[in-house]
Steps between C-alpha positions, in 0.01 A plus 500: 500500500272635773325835471710645782824382337399650165409830667831509687680462167329822382617697805801728471807303616551711812155401631602136525706570810186613682317175440763227486809442712743397225776374730382253767654576837566863413252759624456869450233761564302401189456133596138433604577228753787697655284812541216291647732341756635842599147637536384200707792555740357841592216461751349844423488412131324168561243672722434777246511283183421139599387394149743687276771343284690778324546432130632805314614849602566690177555839665435693819138576406349152483537144618335183369426208730309173522204513739532158663177537698292364211539267200298445187378165363848426356665587836645826367537805720388841373773758438445831672651839420597712799520870409763609751449873444127491576497186716234336282478128425310375195468165325734511201450149359320183597779267382876514452460464123257794493748700710778437248277582201384826652846603618653429159223695325537800729879515505597399147 
């Protein structure tokens, strides 16, 4: 089992819907690909955030996204945290596995 798969198993069940579309062909506002396609359809959004792939929006205060403008040696994108209240963006994790580990630690 991969590290990411083992970390996902440790997540509370309700988090799974944010990361994995369980029913192919069915989309909702927590599906990553669906949200990305909606965002890309908005010209203003593409201009303002050309390298952002939204990943997780746990509440109205913060948003996590992949920064697709750069990759590491394993072709992973860093995950950024956008503080919506203060309009600050910081690197949250350098890999998806690190993102899951940190999120689980902070929210468990």
